[in-house]
N, C-alpha and C positions, 0 to 999 in steps of 0.2 A: 620654163619647166615643160617637159614633154610628157606624153602619155605613159612613158616608161617609168617616170617618177610617180611616187605614190604619196598620198597624205593619209596618215593613219587616223582613224577615228578613235580618240581616247575615251576611256570610260567617263561617263558623265559624273562630275563631282557634285557633292551635296550643294543644293542651292541653284544649280544650273537647270535651265529648261531644256529638255532633250531636243524638242523640235527646233528651238532657236539655235542650239549648238550645231545641229545637223544642217540647218539652212545656211549658217555662217561658213561651215565647212564646204558646202556646195559653192558659195560665192568665192571662197578662197581658191578652190581648185579651178574654177572657170577663169578667174582672173589670171592664173598662172599659165593658162593656155589660150592666148589671144585669138587663134582661129576658131575657138569654140570646141565643145565636146558633145558627143552623143549622150542621150539619156543612159544607155547601157554602159558607156565609158565612165560616166560620173558615178553610177550606182556601183560598178565594180571597184573603182578606185577607193570609194568610201565604205565599201562592204555594207551597202544598204540594199534593201529590196527595191526593185524597179518601181513598184507601186508607190512606195514611200517617197522615193526620189522624185517621181512625177508630181505627186501632190505638193511637195515642197517647191519644186520648180514653178508650178503654176501659181502658187502663192507669191513667190518672188516676182513672177512675171506681172501679176496684177498690180504690184507696187512699183513696177518699172525698174527693178534691180537686174533682171535678166530678160533676154528676148530670144525667141526661137526663129532661126533662119530656115525656112522651108526648103530653100534651094540646096542647102548642104546637110539638112537634118541635124543641125548642131545648135546647142544652147550657147549664148554669148552674153557678156556683160552689157548692161543697158545704161541709159543716161543717169538714172537716179543713183547708181553706184558711184559714178563719177562725181555727181553733185555732193553726195555724202562725204566721199573721200576728200574732195577739194575743200570741204569745210575745215579740215585739219590745217591745211596750208593757210587758209584765210584767217583762222583764229590766231595762228602764230605770226602771220604776215611776213614770214621769213623769206619765202621764195619771191614774193612781190617786191620787197625792199631790196633783196640781193641782186635781182636780175640786171638792173642797169650797171651795177658794179661788175657783175660777171661779164657783161658784154664789153665793158671797157678793158677788163683783164684779158679777154680774148683778143681784142684789137691790139693791145700792148704786146702780147706774147705771140700772137698768130696761132695759138694752140687751143684745143678744146678745154673748156672750164666746167667744172662740176661742183654741185652743192649737195652735201649729204649729211645725214644725221645718224646717230647711234640708235639701234633698235635691238634691245636685249644685248646679245653678244656679237651682233653683226652691224654692218653699215648699210643704210638704205639711201639710194640716190633720189633726191627730190627734184632736181632741175639740171639742165645742161645747156650750155651755149656752145655750139659746134664750131670748130675751126673751118675756115673757108678753103683750106688746102684739100687737094684731091685725096691724099692719104691722111686720114684723121681717125680719132678715137670716137666710138659711139657707145654710150651706156644708157639704156632706156630708163627713164624715171620709174622708180618702183623696184628696180633690180637691187639685189643685195649681194654684198661681197664680204669675205672674212676680214676681220680687223687686222690680223697679223701680217697680211701680205698686200695691203692696199695703202696708198698714200693717206687718204682721208681716215682710214681705220687707225693707222699708226699715229696720226695727228691726235686723234681722240684718246688713244692709249697713253700717249706721252703726258697727258694731263691727269692721268689716274695714279693712284698710289700703287706701290709695288704689290701690295696684297690683293688689290682689285684686279691687276693685270694677271697675277698668278691664278686667281679664281677663274678668269676667262680662259686662260690656257688649259686649266684642268677640266673646264666644262666643254670647251670646243676642240681642244687639241690644236696642233700646229700643222694643218693639212698642207702637204707639198703640192703646189700647182705648177712650179717650174723648178729647174735645177738651182735657181737663185733664191727660192723661197726659204726664209728662215724657219728652221724646224726644231731648233734647240732653245729651250726657255732662257738659258743664260745669255745666249747671243741676242735674243730678242730684247732682253732687259738692257744689254749694252747698246743696242741700236736706239732704243727709246731714250736712254741717257744722252746719246749724241744728238738726238732730235731736240731734246729740251735745251741743250746747250746752244744749238744754232737757231732755235725758234720755229722750226718747221720740220716736217717729216718727208721722207723720200721713199719711193717705190722704184727700185732699179731692176726691172724685168722680173719682179717677184710674183706678180699676179698673172702676167702674160709676157711671153718672149717678144722682144722688139718694142716694148712699151716702157716709158719712164714717166714718173709723176712726182710733183712736189705739192705738198698740202700744208695749209695753216688753219688755225682755229678762229672761229667767230664766237664771241662770249656774250652771255646775257648780263642783266643788271646786277647779278650777284657774283660776277667774275667767274661763273661756271661755264664750261664749254657748251655751246648751243649747237654748233654745226661745224663741218669741215668744208673748206674751200680748196679746190685743187686745180692744177694745170696738168693735162696729160697729152702726150704726143709720142710719135715714133722715135726710136733711138737714131734713126737716120737724120733727124733734124735736131734732136736734143742730146748733145754731148754731156758728159758728166759735169764739165765746167759750166755749161749753159744751164744745166738743171739747178745748180746752186744759185745762179742769178735769178732764175724764174722763181725759186723758193723765196727769195727776198722780196720780189715784186708781189708774190701771193700774200706774204705777211702784211705788206702795206695796204693792199686792197681789202684783206680780211679785217684789218683794223678799222678801215673806213666803214665797212658793213656793220661792225660792232657798234661804232659810234652812231650810225644811222638808226640802229635798232634800240638805242638807249642803253647799250651794254657797256661794260667796263673790262678792260684787260687787267689781269693780275699784275701787281707790282713786280 
């Protein structure tokens, strides 16, 4: 996210603490701008008074959630924010358990491997093992992508009921990112039916031109989808035929991760 993007400060709902809500909004906007932001930039983006913004920033600084870089005059995310956020991964133990399997999948395929989870109506990348090839895919952990045009997103959608998929379409729309992005609900439902039949989802240059992806599901102990595991690479190396082969390999490794987590695949 760049400074041209904005985060709106929503009206505080009953039961919310205004100062806490504002402090979290500050954390969110700084986290989306890795180089950091000036006090004025933060205040303007969140429609807050500079004095209020400074007071909240200094409080967050005292707790080590943000830090001030005097050389650039910018506020940045600090160590405690990482420690707190990492607690989510530790509690789920998902990324830790999955990483050796992701590494093996990268070695088998030669392509970049991603681990992602659903967050509301989007997909958030948790971890990545990069390909060793010069030309490779990179997606920073924490990045989000739409469900309808990403491999991991469609893998998660294929496990949902038609009603839930329709709700997501109505809420988020089917944004066109490339000429190959599916933008018609009926076609998306057809694609998800095909994904269920083969056991994995595909992204054929729907999120980015020149990129193909195959993704399978990792399940929890209740046979519910827990995460998506995917292989991504350039079309120069991944033909349509090879994409189907990689999809099968991804299903096999995803099943191993499911077992390692104590999960169960649906019958």
